[in-house]
N, C-alpha and C positions, 0 to 999 in steps of 0.2 A: 699440503705436505704436512704427516703427524708429527706431532714434536713430543717430547720427553713428558711424562704426567710431571706436573708442578707440585710444589710441597703443597699438602692438606688435599691432595685429588682424591676424589672416591673411587676406589677399585672394588666393581661387585662382581660375582659369579651368576652366571644364568644358564639358560638352555635355550636352544634352535628350537622351535615351535612353528612349523609351516614357513618357514622363512623366516619368522621374526624372532627377537630374543626376548625371551620370560626371564626376567630377574627374579631371583629368590624372596626378594621383597621391594617396597615402593623406596624409591629415592628420596634421601631427605632434602629436595631442591623444590624451590617453586616453580610452578609451571611458567613455560615462555622462557627459561633460561637457556641461552646456546649453549651446547656442549659439543666437545670432541670426542668421538668413541673409538677406541683401538680393539680389535677383536682378535682373541688369540685361543685356539684349541688347547682344551685341559685334558691329560692323558686320564684315561679311568683307572681308578686303583684296584679295582677286582674285590672290593671288599664284601664281605656276604653278610646280608642283614643279619641281627642276631633272634633269634628263637624267643617265645613268651619267656620261657623259662630263665634263658638267659638274662634277658632283658631285668627280671624281677629278682634277678640276684644281684645287681649292679650297686653299688653303696648309694647312689643317692635316689634310690626307688624307693618311693613312698616317704619322703621326707617331708611333706606337706601334711600326713596323715593326720597328726595331732595339733593342726593351727587352729587355735581357736578365734584369730581375727578375723578368719574367713568362714563366714557360716556354711557354704557350700563350696569346699576347695575343688572337689573333683569337677563342678561345673565351671567355677572361674578359670580352671586350667584348661578345659575343654573350649570354653569360649576365647581364650587368647589363643589357643592353638589354630582355631578356626581363622583368624585373623591373619595367621602367617600365611595361610595358602590362599587369600583374598588377593588378589591383583587387579584393582581395578582399572590398571593402566593398559592392560591385554585384551583386545577384543578378539571374541571368539570367531 
């Protein structure tokens, strides 16, 4: 029987792909930990992606452009974003 989440429970969002749940990012838990999983479908918001011009007009766009502590800030951000999409726990 499924219990209510305990205090400190981790609640994540993912997508079902070929019958498996692919989370947005790895869980901050060690391998081998026994977990309880409850699945609830989330309604789609119908949000429309921004155009390039709309994205460039957002106040945070370019906020790292003048950083001197990051010699190649564009490369750094690109590498960090690549890590976000890596899902080592998902088998193809």
